[in-house]
VMD Tcl script that draws the C-alpha trace (Angstrom):
set ca {
  {154.89 92.43 103.96}
  {153.01 92.45 107.28}
  {150.38 94.78 105.80}
  {149.65 92.35 102.91}
  {149.42 89.45 105.38}
  {146.82 91.42 107.36}
  {144.85 92.04 104.17}
  {144.84 88.31 103.37}
  {143.67 87.42 106.89}
  {140.98 90.13 106.76}
  {139.81 88.83 103.36}
  {139.54 85.28 104.68}
  {137.55 86.47 107.71}
  {135.16 88.52 105.56}
  {134.64 85.59 103.13}
  {134.01 83.20 106.04}
  {131.45 85.60 107.51}
  {129.56 85.79 104.20}
  {129.60 82.02 103.80}
  {128.28 81.48 107.31}
  {125.63 84.14 106.82}
  {124.44 82.54 103.57}
  {124.21 79.13 105.22}
  {122.08 80.55 108.05}
  {119.61 82.05 105.57}
  {118.79 78.80 103.80}
  {115.46 77.28 104.86}
  {115.88 74.15 106.93}
  {114.83 70.88 105.32}
  {112.16 69.01 107.24}
  {110.15 65.83 107.13}
  {106.55 65.63 105.88}
  {103.76 67.10 107.99}
  {100.47 66.07 106.40}
  {97.29 67.96 107.39}
  {94.77 65.85 109.27}
  {91.31 67.24 108.49}
  {89.16 66.87 111.62}
  {85.93 68.36 110.21}
  {84.45 70.79 107.70}
  {86.00 73.80 109.48}
  {89.20 72.49 111.10}
  {92.46 70.64 110.46}
  {95.53 69.77 112.49}
  {99.02 69.81 111.05}
  {101.66 67.75 112.84}
  {105.02 69.32 112.31}
  {107.93 67.05 111.38}
  {111.58 66.84 112.24}
  {113.78 69.67 110.99}
  {117.50 69.33 110.39}
  {118.41 72.44 112.39}
  {117.24 73.72 115.77}
  {114.18 75.63 114.62}
  {112.15 78.12 116.63}
  {108.55 78.90 115.68}
  {109.36 82.57 115.10}
  {111.71 81.44 112.31}
  {108.63 80.51 110.27}
  {105.46 82.04 108.83}
  {102.36 80.21 107.64}
  {100.83 80.93 104.23}
  {97.28 79.61 103.77}
  {95.38 79.84 100.48}
  {91.71 78.98 99.92}
  {90.28 77.92 96.55}
  {93.12 79.68 94.71}
  {91.38 83.05 95.36}
  {92.04 84.09 98.97}
  {95.20 83.86 101.00}
  {96.51 84.93 104.35}
  {99.97 85.10 105.89}
  {100.28 84.41 109.61}
  {103.27 84.78 111.94}
  {104.16 83.41 115.32}
  {103.95 85.93 118.17}
  {106.56 84.09 120.24}
  {108.12 80.68 120.58}
  {105.52 79.59 123.15}
  {102.06 78.02 122.59}
  {100.01 80.80 121.12}
  {97.65 81.98 118.39}
  {99.42 83.10 115.27}
  {98.96 86.75 114.25}
  {97.35 87.55 110.90}
  {99.94 89.55 108.94}
  {98.66 90.17 105.40}
  {96.18 89.12 102.71}
  {92.74 87.91 103.76}
  {92.22 86.50 107.30}
  {90.69 83.14 106.36}
  {91.44 81.04 109.47}
  {92.51 80.98 113.10}
  {95.84 79.18 113.67}
  {97.05 78.03 117.08}
  {100.53 76.59 117.70}
  {100.90 73.77 120.23}
  {104.45 73.20 121.53}
  {104.13 69.58 122.66}
  {107.53 69.44 124.41}
  {107.05 72.96 125.80}
  {110.63 73.80 124.87}
  {110.09 76.76 122.51}
  {111.49 74.78 119.56}
  {109.70 72.98 116.76}
  {109.88 69.24 117.42}
  {108.13 66.19 116.01}
  {104.57 66.21 117.28}
  {104.16 69.97 117.64}
  {100.94 71.05 115.94}
  {99.24 73.81 114.09}
  {95.55 73.66 114.95}
  {93.70 75.49 112.18}
  {90.05 76.43 112.69}
  {87.41 78.73 111.23}
  {87.96 77.19 107.81}
  {85.31 77.16 105.13}
  {83.55 73.83 104.43}
  {83.86 72.29 100.96}
  {87.04 74.21 100.16}
  {90.50 73.41 98.83}
  {93.49 74.76 100.73}
  {97.22 75.13 100.17}
  {99.34 75.40 103.31}
  {102.97 76.54 103.13}
  {105.58 76.92 105.81}
  {107.71 79.96 104.97}
  {111.27 80.55 106.22}
  {110.98 84.07 107.71}
  {114.52 85.39 107.01}
  {114.23 84.92 103.22}
  {110.52 84.14 102.58}
  {111.56 80.86 100.93}
  {109.06 77.97 101.04}
  {110.08 75.17 103.42}
  {107.22 72.82 102.50}
  {103.78 72.85 100.87}
  {100.78 70.67 101.58}
  {97.29 70.61 100.09}
  {94.09 69.58 101.82}
  {90.33 69.89 101.37}
  {87.58 70.37 103.91}
  {84.36 68.31 103.54}
  {80.97 69.87 102.93}
}
mol new
graphics top color blue
foreach p $ca { graphics top sphere $p radius 0.5 }
foreach p [lrange $ca 0 end-1] q [lrange $ca 1 end] { graphics top cylinder $p $q radius 0.2 }
display resetview
């Protein structure tokens, strides 16, 4: 009887572990973060509030230009820094600004995107790194 009780407890522990692991893999919902185009070759993206305690390295940035070229960029660390080009076509330079300097994404933190092409349409996606799920998508255009 004690052996079957141990099996039941072990089964509950294993099921709880899987449930907790699945919850941690879901991308965190966040508030809107509209791009603010500051010129023909640059835009700033103010990051919004996320439900969970999010670190920059939990995310990747996907940037697509005119539906033909795209690049994936990742955070080097949780500090202010330039994101590293990971794959696709390197179509921009992206710098992360940690406004609160706390190594977490908070309201007001920014992605400063430069070296864009004038007169172009862009799609910007925040990607949840553990699963590659899309957290949010925004479109913007640069003037001529």
